[in-house]
C-alpha positions in Angstrom: 76.0 240.7 -104.8 76.4 240.7 -101.1 76.5 244.2 -99.6 77.4 245.8 -96.3 75.7 249.2 -95.8 77.5 251.9 -93.8 75.3 254.9 -92.8 75.9 258.2 -91.0 75.7 258.0 -87.2 74.3 261.5 -87.1 71.2 260.6 -89.1 70.3 257.2 -87.6 67.9 258.7 -85.1 65.8 260.3 -87.9 66.1 257.8 -90.7 65.3 254.1 -90.5 67.0 253.4 -93.8 63.8 252.6 -95.6 64.8 254.3 -98.9 68.2 252.6 -98.9 66.6 249.2 -98.4 63.9 249.9 -101.1 66.3 251.0 -103.8 68.4 247.9 -103.1 65.5 245.5 -103.3 64.1 247.1 -106.4 67.5 247.6 -108.0 67.0 251.3 -108.6 69.4 254.3 -108.6 72.8 253.1 -107.4 71.8 249.5 -107.9 70.2 249.7 -111.4 73.1 248.0 -113.1 73.3 245.0 -110.7 72.3 241.9 -112.5 72.5 239.3 -109.7 70.4 239.2 -106.5 71.3 241.6 -103.8 71.7 240.2 -100.3 72.2 242.6 -97.4 74.9 241.2 -95.1 74.7 244.0 -92.5 74.0 247.6 -91.7 76.1 249.7 -89.4 77.0 253.3 -88.8 80.3 255.0 -89.4 80.7 255.2 -85.6 80.4 259.0 -85.5 82.6 261.8 -86.7 85.1 261.5 -88.1 84.0 258.0 -89.2 86.3 256.3 -86.8 84.7 252.9 -87.0 83.8 252.7 -90.7 86.9 250.8 -91.6 86.6 248.1 -89.0 82.9 247.7 -89.6 83.4 247.4 -93.4 86.1 244.8 -92.7 83.8 242.8 -90.5 81.0 242.8 -93.1 83.5 241.6 -95.7 84.5 238.8 -93.3 80.8 237.9 -93.1 80.5 237.7 -96.9 80.0 241.2 -98.3 81.7 241.7 -101.7 80.5 245.4 -101.8 80.5 248.1 -99.3 77.9 250.8 -99.8 78.3 254.3 -98.3 74.7 255.4 -97.8 73.5 258.6 -99.3 73.3 260.2 -95.8 77.2 260.1 -95.9 77.8 261.0 -99.5 74.9 263.2 -100.4 73.7 264.5 -97.1 70.2 262.9 -97.3 68.0 263.7 -95.3 69.7 266.5 -93.4 71.2 268.3 -96.4 74.8 268.1 -95.2 77.1 265.5 -96.7 79.9 264.1 -94.5 83.1 266.1 -94.7 85.0 262.9 -93.9 83.5 260.8 -96.7 86.6 260.7 -98.9 88.9 259.9 -95.9 86.6 257.1 -94.9 86.4 255.7 -98.4 90.1 255.8 -98.9 90.8 254.2 -95.5 88.3 251.4 -96.4 90.0 250.8 -99.7 93.4 250.8 -98.1 92.3 248.2 -95.5 90.3 246.0 -97.8 92.2 246.4 -101.1 91.2 247.8 -104.5 89.2 244.7 -105.4 86.5 245.6 -102.9 83.5 247.2 -104.7 82.6 250.5 -103.1 79.2 252.0 -104.0 79.2 255.7 -103.3 75.5 256.3 -102.7 72.2 254.6 -102.4 69.6 257.1 -103.6 
């Protein structure tokens, strides 16, 4: 599986993504059912509220080989700041609309 990771712009100053990368490499939590190797194609932020760049960044990672887009837990679960993104559903729906229903969207990392 080739993944593109989209993370929250608000948390990038405090979180280097260590746990997201660890659960991918060890195939834990959101990745526990993945049988094939996981290759990280790219990491980018949503572009800031209201996630205005998530769609174009997801599309670019797909162009570069990603077959799954992962919305990091900072977006969907609020890790580490305790506040999930209020725009998460809109971002996800817009990504699916742009890339089609065949794109695999993973809703969290850890």
